[in-house]
N, C-alpha and C positions, 0 to 999 in steps of 0.2 A: 504492499500499501504506499503510495506516494505521500508525502507531507501535505499536499494539497487536498488530497482525498480525506487524510486523518483531521485536518482542520474543519472540513466541511462536515465530517460526522460528529465532531465536538460541537460545532456550532448549532447543529440539528438536535442533538441531545439537550443543550442547553434551552433552547427553544421550546422542546417538549416539557422539560421540567418547568419551565415558567409557565406554559400555557394550561398545565393539568395540576398546577400546584404539588408536584411530584418531588419528594425528597430523597436523598440518597442515591446510589448509583443505579442505573438501569440493567436491571437482570432479567434474562429470559427465563420463565418458569417453564415453559414447554412450547412445541410447536404443533399447530392444528391446520388441518386442510380445510377451506372453504367447501360446504357440500357442493357436490357437481350438479345437484338438482335444483339448488338455490337460484334465485332470480338475481341477475346481476344489477348491482346498485351503483350510481354514480358517486354517491359520497358529497360531502360538503362540510361546512362549518367544523364540527367536531367529530363527524363519522367518516370512516375509511371507505373509499370505493372498493367495492368487491367484484372479483372475477372468478368464475366457477374453477375449482380445483387448486386455487391459489394456495401456497403456504404461508402462514402468518405466525409471527412469533408472539406468544403472549406474555405479556409483561404483568398484567395485573387483572384479577377477577374484581371488578369494581362492585357488581350487584348481579341480581339474577338476570336481568336484562341486558347488560353491556359488559364487554370485556374489553380492555385496553389492549390494543395489538400492534405490531409494527409489520410493514410489507416488505418486499423485496427492495423498493426505493427508500427504504429506510423512513418512510411517513409513519408516525405514530399517531393513531386517533382511535376513537370507540368504534366497536363493531357489535351488532345486535347478537345476542347468543342464539338466535333461532337459525342463524347463517353457519354456525359451527356444529357439527353434530358431537354428541356427547362421548 
């Protein structure tokens, strides 16, 4: 990883921590795949765009309806629990 990529990731992590008032380091709890039968969503504000079969890093289980995830482009946002199989 180059220095430029490393700094870009650090900046994205700082913005994520500020936006979601997340304290401490970002640790991936597990990885989950978006349900292949789920409807693709565009995302917006605080929700992550979903593509069928995409692998997401789970950062935090916020409540029964929302899960805080990070996608392959390192975007961190909430995802509805119905899109991820149990």
